[in-house]
C-alpha positions as CSV (number, residue, x, y, z in Angstrom):
1,T,0.1,0.0,0.0
2,G,2.9,2.5,-0.1
3,F,3.2,2.8,3.8
4,D,5.7,1.0,5.9
5,H,4.3,-1.7,8.6
6,H,5.0,-0.1,12.0
7,D,5.0,-2.1,15.4
8,S,2.8,-0.8,17.8
9,V,3.5,-0.2,21.6
10,G,0.3,0.5,22.9
11,V,1.2,4.2,23.2
12,S,-1.1,6.5,21.0
13,Q,1.2,9.6,21.5
14,P,4.3,10.7,22.2
15,S,5.5,10.9,26.2
16,F,5.1,14.4,27.2
17,D,7.7,14.3,29.6
18,K,9.6,17.0,27.8
19,V,8.6,20.7,26.8
20,P,9.6,21.3,23.4
21,P,12.2,24.4,23.3
22,R,9.9,26.4,21.1
23,I,6.3,26.0,19.4
24,D,5.4,27.9,16.5
25,W,2.0,28.5,15.3
26,T,1.7,30.3,11.3
27,S,-1.5,31.5,9.5
28,V,-2.1,32.5,6.6
29,N,-5.0,34.7,5.4
30,P,-6.5,33.4,2.3
31,H,-8.8,36.2,2.1
32,A,-12.0,34.5,1.7
33,Q,-15.5,35.8,1.2
34,C,-15.9,36.5,4.5
35,D,-12.5,37.7,5.5
36,N,-12.8,39.8,8.7
37,H,-9.1,40.7,8.8
38,P,-8.6,41.8,5.0
39,R,-5.4,44.1,6.1
40,L,-3.9,40.8,7.7
41,E,-1.7,38.6,5.5
42,A,-0.2,36.4,7.9
43,V,0.6,35.8,11.7
44,Q,3.2,33.9,13.4
45,R,3.0,33.2,17.2
46,I,6.1,31.8,19.1
47,Y,5.8,30.2,22.3
48,Q,9.5,29.4,24.2
49,P,10.0,28.0,28.2
50,T,12.9,29.6,29.8
51,A,14.9,28.1,32.1
52,D,13.1,29.9,34.8
53,H,9.6,28.4,34.0
54,Q,8.4,31.6,32.2
55,I,7.1,31.6,28.7
56,V,7.8,33.8,26.3
57,R,5.1,35.1,23.9
58,G,5.8,36.4,20.7
59,R,3.6,37.7,17.8
60,I,4.8,39.1,14.3
61,E,1.9,40.1,12.2
62,Q,2.4,40.7,8.5
63,R,-0.1,43.5,6.9
64,K,-1.3,44.4,3.5
65,G,1.8,45.6,1.7
66,G,4.4,43.6,3.7
67,H,4.5,45.7,6.7
68,L,5.7,43.5,9.9
69,R,4.6,44.3,13.4
70,F,6.3,42.5,16.3
71,R,4.3,42.7,19.5
72,G,5.1,40.7,22.8
73,T,8.2,39.3,24.0
74,F,10.7,36.9,21.8
75,Q,13.8,35.0,22.7
76,I,16.9,36.0,20.6
77,D,20.1,34.1,21.4
78,N,20.3,33.8,25.2
79,S,18.2,37.3,26.1
80,I,14.8,38.1,26.1
81,K,13.7,41.1,24.7
82,T,10.1,43.2,23.9
83,A,9.0,43.8,20.5
84,A,10.5,47.3,21.1
85,E,13.9,46.1,22.4
86,L,14.6,44.6,19.1
87,T,17.4,45.5,17.0
88,D,17.5,45.7,13.2
89,S,19.5,42.4,13.5
90,D,17.0,40.9,15.7
91,K,14.1,41.8,13.4
92,Q,16.3,40.0,10.4
93,Q,16.6,36.8,12.1
94,L,12.8,36.6,13.0
95,V,11.9,37.8,9.6
96,A,14.0,35.1,7.8
97,D,12.2,32.2,10.3
98,F,8.6,34.5,9.7
99,N,9.6,33.7,6.3
100,A,10.5,30.1,6.1
101,K,7.0,29.4,7.8
102,Q,4.9,31.5,5.9
103,A,6.0,29.8,2.8
104,G,5.3,25.9,4.4
105,A,1.8,27.3,5.4
106,H,1.2,28.8,1.6
107,S,2.2,25.5,0.2
108,L,0.0,23.7,2.6
109,A,-3.0,25.9,1.5
110,T,-1.8,25.3,-1.9
111,A,-1.5,21.5,-1.4
112,C,-5.3,21.2,-0.1
113,P,-8.2,22.1,-2.2
114,A,-10.3,22.4,0.8
115,L,-8.6,25.3,1.8
116,D,-9.2,27.5,-1.2
117,P,-11.0,30.6,-0.4
118,S,-12.5,30.5,-3.6
119,Q,-14.8,27.6,-3.0
120,P,-17.4,28.1,-0.4
121,S,-17.2,26.1,2.3
122,P,-20.9,23.5,2.6
123,N,-21.0,24.4,6.3
124,T,-20.5,28.3,5.8
125,P,-23.3,30.3,5.4
126,P,-24.2,32.4,2.6
127,P,-22.9,36.3,3.4
128,A,-26.3,37.8,3.2
129,A,-27.2,35.6,6.5
130,L,-24.1,36.8,8.3
131,R,-25.3,40.5,8.1
132,R,-28.6,39.7,9.8
């Protein structure tokens, strides 16, 4: 069938004894007919646990026209910085990662016809019904 056989050891998920060093969530806006964020192109949320059991939470927003907005806090190398404290070099590092993650999200959206905003979802009410 094209799939490799695997041996089941009775575990449905990997163990959760370790927190991942970083969790990213990247979303791209396909600008569907009922788009409620027309000026927002993409968002990346970054969560990073620190050695002192804090969680660094940063958000990068790409607005129409390519303008980027940085919000929250970011871990750059071994230091934690607020969005206002980011240097141009810090931003370049974050933007390179953002662009790579955004490209992956666009690839997924292109590969999945169900994500095509020009095709209405069978579960989405028509726009006129939303205005009532």
